[in-house]
C-alpha positions in Angstrom: 151.6 -9.0 13.0 150.3 -6.3 10.7 146.8 -7.7 11.0 147.1 -7.6 14.8 148.3 -4.0 14.7 145.4 -3.0 12.4 143.0 -4.7 14.9 144.7 -2.8 17.8 144.4 0.5 15.9 140.7 -0.1 15.2 140.2 -0.9 18.9 141.9 2.3 19.9 139.8 4.3 17.4 136.6 2.7 18.7 137.7 3.5 22.3 138.2 7.1 21.3 134.8 7.2 19.6 133.2 5.6 22.6 134.8 8.1 25.0 133.5 11.1 22.9 129.9 9.7 23.0 130.1 8.6 26.6 128.7 11.0 29.2 130.7 9.3 31.9 134.2 10.3 30.7 135.9 8.4 33.5 134.7 5.1 32.1 137.2 2.3 32.1 137.6 1.7 28.3 138.5 5.4 27.7 141.2 5.3 30.4 142.5 2.0 28.9 142.5 3.5 25.4 144.7 6.4 26.6 147.1 3.9 28.0 147.4 1.8 24.9 147.1 4.4 22.1 150.6 5.9 22.2 152.3 2.4 22.1 150.0 1.0 19.4 150.4 4.1 17.2 154.2 4.1 17.7 154.5 0.4 16.9 152.2 0.8 13.9 154.3 3.7 12.5 157.6 1.9 13.2 156.4 -1.5 11.8 157.4 -0.9 8.1 161.0 -0.1 9.2 161.1 -3.1 11.5 159.9 -5.3 8.7 162.6 -3.9 6.4 165.2 -4.6 9.1 164.1 -8.2 9.3 164.1 -8.7 5.5 167.5 -7.1 5.2 168.9 -9.2 8.1 167.7 -12.4 6.5 169.2 -11.4 3.2 172.5 -10.5 5.0 172.5 -14.0 6.7 172.1 -15.8 3.4 173.4 -13.3 0.9 172.6 -13.4 -2.8 174.3 -11.1 -5.4 174.6 -8.2 -5.4 174.6 -8.5 -1.6 177.6 -9.9 0.1 178.3 -11.5 3.5 178.8 -9.3 6.5 181.9 -9.3 8.6 181.3 -10.9 12.0 182.0 -7.6 13.8 179.3 -5.9 11.8 176.9 -8.8 12.3 177.4 -8.7 16.0 176.9 -4.9 16.1 173.7 -5.2 14.0 172.4 -8.0 16.3 173.1 -5.9 19.4 171.1 -3.1 17.9 168.2 -5.3 16.9 168.1 -6.8 20.4 168.0 -3.3 21.9 165.2 -2.3 19.5 163.2 -5.3 20.7 163.8 -4.2 24.3 162.4 -0.8 23.4 159.2 -2.4 22.1 158.9 -4.7 25.2 159.5 -1.8 27.6 156.9 0.4 25.9 154.3 -2.4 26.1 155.1 -3.3 29.7 153.1 -0.3 31.0 155.0 0.0 34.2 154.2 3.0 36.5 157.7 4.2 36.0 159.2 5.4 32.7 162.6 4.3 33.8 162.7 1.0 31.8 161.5 2.6 28.5 164.0 5.5 28.9 166.8 3.1 29.6 165.9 0.9 26.7 165.8 3.9 24.4 169.2 5.1 25.5 170.7 1.6 25.1 169.2 1.3 21.6 170.5 4.7 20.6 174.0 3.8 21.9 173.9 0.5 20.0 172.8 2.2 16.8 175.7 4.7 17.1 178.0 1.7 17.6 176.5 -0.1 14.6 177.0 3.0 12.5 180.6 3.5 13.7 181.4 -0.2 13.1 180.1 0.0 9.5 181.8 3.4 8.7 185.2 2.4 10.2 185.4 -1.1 8.8 188.1 -1.3 6.2 187.3 -4.7 4.7 183.9 -3.9 3.3 183.3 -5.0 -0.3 180.6 -3.5 -2.4 178.3 -6.4 -1.7 178.9 -6.4 2.1 178.6 -2.7 2.2 175.2 -3.0 0.5 174.2 -5.7 3.1 175.2 -3.5 6.0 173.5 -0.4 4.5 170.3 -2.3 3.9 170.1 -3.1 7.6 171.4 0.3 8.8 169.2 2.5 6.6 165.8 1.7 8.3 167.4 1.3 11.8 167.4 5.0 12.7 163.9 5.5 11.3 162.6 2.5 13.3 164.1 3.7 16.5 162.8 7.3 16.2 159.3 6.1 15.3 159.2 3.6 18.1 160.4 6.2 20.6 157.9 8.8 19.4 160.4 11.1 17.7 158.7 10.9 14.3 157.7 14.0 12.5 154.1 12.9 13.0 154.4 13.3 16.8 153.2 16.7 18.0 156.1 17.5 20.2 158.9 15.8 18.2 160.3 14.4 21.4 160.4 10.8 22.4 160.6 8.5 25.4 164.2 9.6 26.3 162.7 13.0 27.1 160.1 11.3 29.3 157.2 11.7 26.9 156.6 8.2 25.6 155.7 7.2 22.1 153.3 9.7 20.5 152.3 11.2 23.8 150.0 14.2 23.0 
């Protein structure tokens, strides 16, 4: 996936370069580059956190010391968030004329992240090992969501899709 993201970033950069050197600014590749660039950049920025979530989840499913097994309630809450995060990615790359689906996906993911955080913080049966497992999934989750929705510090406006801007919209 990382190789494909690097290839996509290269293609977007070449499209930008082509648009600067092209006297016919309305050319198709430049318009396509504007369409793809925000999503490719957001996914590229969020990819390290998504990778960390996948690694932490696989460790939580087959725990090895010092990590411990997760309570089923925490596992279900984490899975619901990861599903919602995948929906955010799918919605951003659907390129529909309307921003309704990405905005709804972001709101659902934010709600599920809050639910996951609440489930972990209010769970009374956490051991040190299971707390480490839950934390290793939870820690990159908020960062991944904010990067994928364009709310990273790197985005010019600091606002994301929920505000109607889309990932990294300039």
